[in-house]
C-alpha positions as CSV (number, residue, x, y, z in Angstrom):
1,M,102.0,-22.5,79.2
2,P,99.5,-19.9,80.6
3,G,99.7,-19.9,84.5
4,P,96.5,-20.6,86.3
5,D,93.8,-18.2,86.5
6,R,94.5,-15.4,89.6
7,P,91.3,-13.8,91.6
8,T,90.9,-10.3,90.1
9,D,90.5,-7.4,92.5
10,P,87.0,-5.8,92.2
11,R,88.0,-2.2,93.5
12,P,88.8,0.3,90.8
13,L,92.8,1.6,89.9
14,A,93.6,4.6,91.2
15,D,93.3,7.5,89.1
16,C,97.0,8.6,88.9
17,S,96.1,11.9,87.1
18,R,94.6,12.9,90.3
19,P,97.4,14.8,92.6
20,C,98.7,13.1,95.8
21,P,97.5,14.5,99.2
22,G,100.6,17.0,99.5
23,D,101.2,17.5,96.1
24,E,98.9,20.0,95.2
25,P,100.2,23.0,93.0
26,P,100.9,26.5,95.0
27,T,98.3,28.3,95.5
28,P,98.6,32.2,95.4
29,E,98.5,32.5,98.9
30,D,101.8,30.1,99.1
31,H,104.0,32.4,96.9
32,R,102.7,35.3,99.2
33,A,104.0,33.5,102.1
34,V,107.1,32.4,100.8
35,Q,107.4,36.4,99.7
36,L,107.1,37.3,103.5
37,L,109.4,34.8,104.6
38,C,112.1,36.3,102.4
39,D,111.6,39.7,103.0
40,L,111.4,38.9,106.6
41,G,114.8,36.9,106.8
42,V,116.6,40.2,104.7
43,A,115.0,42.7,106.7
44,L,116.3,40.9,109.7
45,C,119.5,40.0,108.6
46,E,120.2,43.6,107.4
47,S,119.1,44.8,111.0
48,G,121.8,42.7,112.7
49,T,120.1,39.4,113.8
50,P,122.2,36.4,114.8
51,A,122.3,33.5,112.8
52,H,120.3,31.3,115.0
53,R,117.7,33.7,116.7
54,L,117.1,34.9,112.8
55,E,116.9,30.7,111.6
56,D,114.5,30.0,114.7
57,A,112.3,33.3,114.0
58,L,112.2,32.5,110.0
59,T,111.3,28.6,111.0
60,S,108.5,29.7,113.5
61,A,106.8,31.8,111.3
62,A,107.0,29.0,108.5
63,A,105.4,26.4,110.5
64,V,102.4,29.1,111.4
65,L,102.1,30.4,107.4
66,R,102.4,25.6,106.5
67,V,105.2,26.5,104.4
68,E,107.7,23.2,104.4
69,A,111.0,25.6,104.4
70,C,114.6,25.2,105.5
71,F,116.4,28.3,106.0
72,F,120.4,28.8,106.2
73,A,121.8,32.3,107.7
74,M,124.9,33.7,107.0
75,P,125.6,37.5,107.8
76,T,126.0,38.7,104.3
77,A,123.5,36.3,102.6
78,L,120.2,33.9,103.3
79,F,120.0,30.3,101.7
80,A,115.9,29.3,101.5
81,S,114.6,26.2,100.1
82,F,110.8,25.7,99.6
83,D,108.9,22.4,99.1
84,R,105.9,22.5,96.8
85,L,107.0,25.5,94.4
86,G,108.2,23.4,91.8
87,P,111.3,25.1,90.0
88,G,112.7,27.8,91.0
89,S,112.1,26.7,95.1
90,A,115.5,27.5,96.6
91,R,116.4,31.3,96.7
92,L,119.4,32.6,97.1
93,L,119.4,36.3,99.1
94,R,121.8,39.1,99.0
95,V,122.1,41.1,102.3
96,Q,124.2,44.0,101.2
97,S,124.6,45.3,104.6
98,A,124.3,44.4,108.0
99,D,123.8,46.7,110.6
100,T,122.3,47.2,114.1
101,H,119.5,49.1,113.8
102,L,117.2,48.4,116.7
103,A,114.1,50.6,116.0
104,R,113.5,48.6,112.9
105,L,114.2,45.1,115.0
106,I,111.3,46.3,117.3
107,E,109.1,46.8,114.4
108,L,110.0,43.8,112.7
109,G,109.6,41.7,115.8
110,S,105.9,43.1,116.0
111,I,105.3,42.0,112.2
112,L,106.6,38.3,113.4
113,D,104.3,38.5,116.6
114,D,101.6,39.2,114.3
115,V,102.4,36.5,111.8
116,L,103.0,34.0,114.8
117,A,99.7,34.3,116.3
118,H,97.7,34.2,113.0
119,R,96.9,38.1,112.8
120,L,98.6,38.9,109.7
121,Q,97.9,38.2,106.2
122,P,101.2,37.9,103.9
123,A,100.0,40.5,101.9
124,E,99.9,43.0,104.6
125,G,103.2,42.0,106.3
126,I,104.8,42.0,102.9
127,R,103.7,45.8,102.7
128,R,104.6,46.3,106.6
129,I,108.2,45.1,106.0
130,A,108.9,46.9,103.0
131,L,107.7,50.2,105.1
132,A,110.2,49.0,107.7
133,R,112.9,48.6,105.6
134,T,112.5,52.0,103.8
135,R,111.8,54.3,106.9
136,P,114.6,56.5,107.3
137,S,116.3,56.7,110.7
138,P,114.8,59.6,112.7
139,Y,118.1,61.0,113.6
140,G,120.3,63.0,111.0
141,R,123.6,62.8,109.9
142,I,124.9,66.0,111.9
143,L,123.6,64.5,115.2
144,T,125.1,61.0,114.4
145,V,128.5,62.7,113.5
146,A,128.0,64.7,117.1
147,C,127.4,61.1,118.9
148,F,130.8,60.0,117.6
149,A,132.3,62.4,119.6
150,C,130.1,62.2,122.6
151,V,130.9,58.5,123.2
152,A,134.9,59.2,122.6
153,A,134.9,61.3,125.5
154,C,132.8,58.7,127.6
155,S,135.0,55.6,126.3
156,T,138.2,58.1,127.0
157,R,137.2,57.8,130.9
158,F,136.2,54.2,131.0
159,F,139.8,53.2,129.7
160,G,141.1,55.3,132.6
161,G,142.1,58.6,130.6
162,G,142.3,61.9,132.3
163,L,140.8,65.2,132.0
164,R,143.0,66.2,128.6
165,E,142.2,62.6,127.0
166,V,138.7,62.7,127.4
167,A,139.0,66.9,126.1
168,V,140.9,65.7,123.2
169,A,139.1,62.1,122.1
170,P,136.2,64.0,121.2
171,L,138.1,65.7,118.2
172,A,139.2,62.1,117.1
173,G,135.7,60.5,117.3
174,L,134.4,63.3,115.6
175,A,137.2,63.0,112.6
176,V,136.1,59.0,112.6
177,G,132.4,60.2,112.4
178,L,132.6,62.7,109.7
179,L,134.5,59.9,107.8
180,T,131.7,57.1,108.5
181,V,128.6,59.3,107.7
182,F,129.7,61.5,105.2
183,G,132.4,58.9,103.1
184,G,129.8,58.0,100.6
185,S,130.2,54.8,98.8
186,R,134.2,55.4,97.3
187,L,135.4,55.2,100.6
188,A,133.0,52.5,102.0
189,R,135.9,49.9,101.9
190,L,138.4,52.1,103.3
191,T,136.5,53.7,106.1
192,E,138.4,51.7,109.0
193,F,141.9,52.5,107.6
194,L,141.4,55.8,107.2
195,A,139.4,56.3,110.5
196,G,142.5,54.6,112.4
197,A,145.1,56.6,110.8
198,V,143.0,59.9,111.9
199,A,142.5,59.0,114.7
200,A,146.4,58.2,115.0
201,M,147.0,61.5,113.7
202,V,144.8,63.3,116.5
203,A,146.3,60.9,119.1
204,V,149.7,61.3,118.4
205,A,149.6,65.2,117.8
206,A,147.4,65.5,121.3
207,A,150.0,63.5,123.0
208,A,152.9,65.7,121.9
209,L,151.4,69.2,122.5
210,L,150.0,68.0,125.6
211,D,152.5,67.0,128.1
212,G,151.2,63.7,130.0
213,A,148.6,63.0,127.6
214,S,148.2,59.6,126.6
215,A,147.6,58.9,122.9
216,R,146.6,55.0,123.3
217,S,143.3,56.3,125.1
218,I,143.0,58.9,122.8
219,M,143.0,56.4,119.9
220,L,140.7,53.6,121.7
221,G,138.2,56.9,122.1
222,G,138.0,57.8,118.6
223,L,137.8,54.7,117.8
224,I,135.6,52.4,119.8
225,V,132.4,52.7,117.6
226,L,134.4,51.1,114.3
227,I,136.3,48.4,116.5
228,P,134.3,45.4,116.0
229,G,134.2,44.3,119.6
230,L,130.1,43.2,119.3
231,S,130.9,41.3,116.3
232,L,133.4,39.5,117.7
233,T,131.4,38.5,120.2
234,L,128.3,37.6,118.1
235,S,130.7,35.4,115.8
236,V,132.0,33.3,119.1
237,T,128.2,33.2,120.2
238,E,127.2,31.8,116.8
239,L,130.0,29.4,116.8
240,A,128.9,28.3,120.4
241,T,125.5,27.5,119.0
242,R,126.9,25.6,116.2
243,N,126.1,27.9,113.4
244,L,129.6,27.1,111.9
245,V,129.4,29.0,108.9
246,A,127.9,32.0,110.1
247,G,130.0,32.4,112.8
248,T,133.6,31.7,111.1
249,A,132.4,34.2,108.5
250,R,131.7,37.3,111.2
251,L,134.7,36.0,112.9
252,M,136.8,37.0,109.8
253,G,135.1,39.8,108.9
254,A,135.7,41.1,112.8
255,L,139.4,40.4,112.0
256,S,139.7,42.0,109.2
257,T,138.3,45.0,110.1
258,F,140.9,45.0,113.4
259,V,143.9,44.7,110.7
260,A,142.3,47.5,108.6
261,I,142.1,49.5,112.0
262,G,145.2,48.5,113.3
263,F,147.3,49.1,109.8
264,G,145.2,52.5,109.7
265,V,146.8,53.3,112.7
266,A,150.2,52.4,112.2
267,T,150.2,54.1,108.8
268,G,149.1,57.6,111.0
269,Q,151.4,57.2,113.5
270,Q,154.5,57.1,111.2
271,L,153.2,59.9,108.7
272,L,152.7,62.3,111.7
273,R,156.1,61.0,113.6
274,H,158.5,61.1,110.4
275,A,156.5,65.1,109.4
276,A,156.6,66.5,112.9
277,R,159.3,64.5,114.0
278,L,157.8,63.2,117.2
279,P,159.6,61.3,119.3
280,V,159.1,57.9,120.0
281,A,158.0,58.0,123.6
282,S,155.1,60.1,123.2
283,L,153.6,57.7,121.0
284,E,152.9,54.9,123.6
285,A,153.4,56.9,126.9
286,P,150.9,56.1,129.5
287,S,149.0,59.4,131.1
288,T,150.9,61.0,133.7
289,Q,147.7,62.8,134.9
290,T,145.5,62.5,137.9
291,V,142.9,60.3,137.7
292,P,139.2,62.2,137.8
293,P,137.0,60.9,140.4
294,A,134.8,58.2,140.5
295,W,131.7,59.9,140.2
296,T,133.0,61.0,136.9
297,L,132.1,57.5,136.1
298,T,128.7,57.3,136.7
299,A,128.4,60.5,134.9
300,S,129.7,58.8,131.8
301,L,127.4,56.3,131.9
302,V,124.2,58.2,132.2
303,I,125.7,60.5,129.2
304,V,127.0,57.5,127.3
305,A,123.2,56.3,126.9
306,L,121.8,59.2,124.6
307,P,124.6,59.0,121.8
308,L,124.5,55.0,121.9
309,T,120.4,55.6,121.6
310,V,121.2,57.3,118.3
311,L,124.2,55.0,116.7
312,F,122.0,51.9,117.5
313,R,119.3,53.8,116.1
314,A,116.9,52.8,118.9
315,R,113.6,54.8,119.8
316,A,114.0,58.2,121.9
317,R,112.4,55.9,124.6
318,D,114.5,53.5,124.9
319,A,117.0,55.8,126.5
320,L,116.7,55.0,129.8
321,V,116.6,50.8,129.1
322,I,119.8,51.6,127.1
323,M,121.4,53.4,130.3
324,G,120.3,50.7,132.7
325,S,121.7,48.1,130.8
326,A,124.9,50.3,130.5
327,F,124.7,49.9,134.3
328,L,124.3,46.8,134.9
329,A,127.2,45.5,132.4
330,F,129.9,48.2,133.6
331,Y,129.1,47.7,137.6
332,G,128.4,43.8,136.8
333,A,131.9,43.8,135.3
334,R,133.5,45.2,138.4
335,V,131.7,42.6,140.7
336,G,132.7,39.9,138.3
337,A,136.6,41.1,138.4
338,W,136.4,41.3,141.9
339,V,135.0,37.6,142.5
340,L,136.8,35.9,139.5
341,G,139.1,38.3,138.0
342,P,138.7,40.7,135.0
343,E,139.0,37.9,132.2
344,T,136.7,35.4,133.5
345,G,134.4,38.2,135.5
346,A,133.3,39.0,132.5
347,C,130.9,35.7,132.7
348,I,129.0,37.4,135.7
349,A,128.5,40.8,134.1
350,A,127.2,39.2,130.7
351,M,124.7,36.7,133.1
352,I,123.7,39.5,134.6
353,V,122.8,41.8,131.5
354,G,121.4,38.6,129.5
355,I,119.0,38.2,132.6
356,G,117.9,41.9,132.6
357,A,117.3,41.8,128.7
358,N,115.3,38.6,128.7
359,L,113.2,39.7,131.4
360,Y,112.8,43.2,129.8
361,A,111.4,41.0,126.4
362,R,108.8,39.2,128.8
363,L,107.4,42.2,130.4
364,T,107.5,44.6,127.3
365,G,106.7,42.1,124.1
366,N,110.1,44.0,122.5
367,P,113.0,42.0,121.4
368,A,115.9,41.3,124.2
369,A,118.1,43.0,121.5
370,V,117.1,46.5,122.7
371,P,119.0,46.1,126.3
372,L,121.2,43.4,125.3
373,L,123.5,44.7,122.4
374,P,124.4,48.1,124.2
375,G,125.1,46.2,127.4
376,V,127.2,43.5,125.7
377,L,129.0,46.7,123.7
378,L,130.4,47.9,127.1
379,L,132.0,44.6,127.9
380,V,133.5,42.9,124.7
381,P,137.2,42.8,124.1
382,G,137.2,45.1,121.5
383,S,140.2,47.5,123.2
384,V,142.0,43.8,124.0
385,G,142.1,43.5,120.1
386,F,143.1,46.7,119.2
387,R,146.3,46.2,121.1
388,S,146.8,42.7,120.1
389,V,147.2,44.3,116.5
390,Q,149.1,47.1,117.1
391,S,151.4,44.2,118.8
392,F,152.0,42.4,115.9
393,V,152.5,45.7,114.0
394,A,155.1,46.5,116.2
395,N,156.4,43.2,115.4
396,D,155.8,42.0,119.0
397,A,154.7,38.6,118.1
398,L,154.8,37.0,121.3
399,G,152.7,40.2,122.8
400,G,150.4,40.2,120.2
401,V,149.3,36.3,120.3
402,A,149.0,36.2,123.9
403,T,146.6,39.6,124.1
404,A,144.6,37.6,121.0
405,F,144.2,34.6,123.4
406,E,143.1,37.2,126.0
407,M,140.3,38.8,123.9
408,I,139.2,35.1,122.5
409,Y,138.6,34.1,126.5
410,I,136.9,37.5,127.3
411,A,134.7,36.9,124.1
412,I,133.9,33.3,125.4
413,S,133.5,34.2,129.2
414,I,130.5,36.5,127.9
415,V,129.1,34.4,125.6
416,A,128.9,32.0,128.3
417,G,127.4,34.1,130.6
418,L,124.7,34.8,128.1
419,L,124.0,31.3,127.3
420,I,123.6,30.8,131.5
421,A,121.3,33.8,131.2
422,N,119.0,32.5,128.1
423,A,119.1,29.0,130.2
424,A,118.0,30.7,133.9
425,M,115.6,33.1,132.4
426,P,114.0,32.2,128.5
427,S,112.7,35.2,127.1
428,K,109.9,33.2,125.1
429,R,110.5,35.1,122.0
430,P,112.2,34.3,118.5
431,L,114.3,37.3,118.6
């Protein structure tokens, strides 16, 4: 039986053919905004930006551009998903190489600031990012190789080397620089191994020919630019900020570099030792020379700022900033070691460098990474990790494990200092 009559709604039915609010098809401007975010993310990743800062920067830019997006950053890739774009809304962006480029990072930071301040249209932002990525380095290859040698000499002095080690270490640094800069794509994946072998042969030959010279100091000085202590610290920072995948990937990359360098050093030592019949004692013996006066440390800090400016590809005007950061790191580490011991004291030094970097970012508007990365480079436990790998290669598993734990402890101490600095004085900038 038919049911009772029900009152009808006098209002007309909704037109389902019309899009609901928020379901409008994407406009060309939306596609340009998405392209801007993708290009900016890849450029920041190529410049060595950590995952947590990269994701925060892109999320802030997406909110200003009114694009609903989610980002997942890794050292060699960037995942991004965008709503309202239909098919193909998820992007996988492969990053071919990630290297520190401070001048480009400053330029990208300026573009990001213009986006956040609504001063830049997406089309203009895409053009500026393309120019920043294709602009060549202001420093030539010859100068870059020379800076490898200069950093080797200064670093050898930091490691307690004498005048002979300081004089010989530039030869190892020069060989490493030639392999790194002129090696080409064929040797790209063998750079660390070959550099370790060449530096070891130079150091062993110097220790055999120069009575009292330390092969270890010369090797560390020549390889310091390639030793991934900075990558190790960044990986621990990403793990501490809950970017677990990115931190693990960067950590494994740093460990693989350590192993490649250590295996190269062991190979170079054995080749030269058997070819020239060098005694084993000359390979590991410490320096027996008189340590140079303390003022040479200050001179090394002043000198090392210039090659670091070139190797980090910073602007020439930032050399004084890098020099100040080097002084804060070195003498902050000494104060921290005096107060808390050498391992935990790195926390105090990192906190001082971090506060100085954030203050620099507030006063100048430039990324805090400009003074932060060179300062942290002088604190990172790269040499400790190198000693750990050497212990494993020499079948000293117990010494290798102990040194590895010391390396991780120092890295955690540095990260703790940086986190305290960010809490005490935030930079108020996404980069």
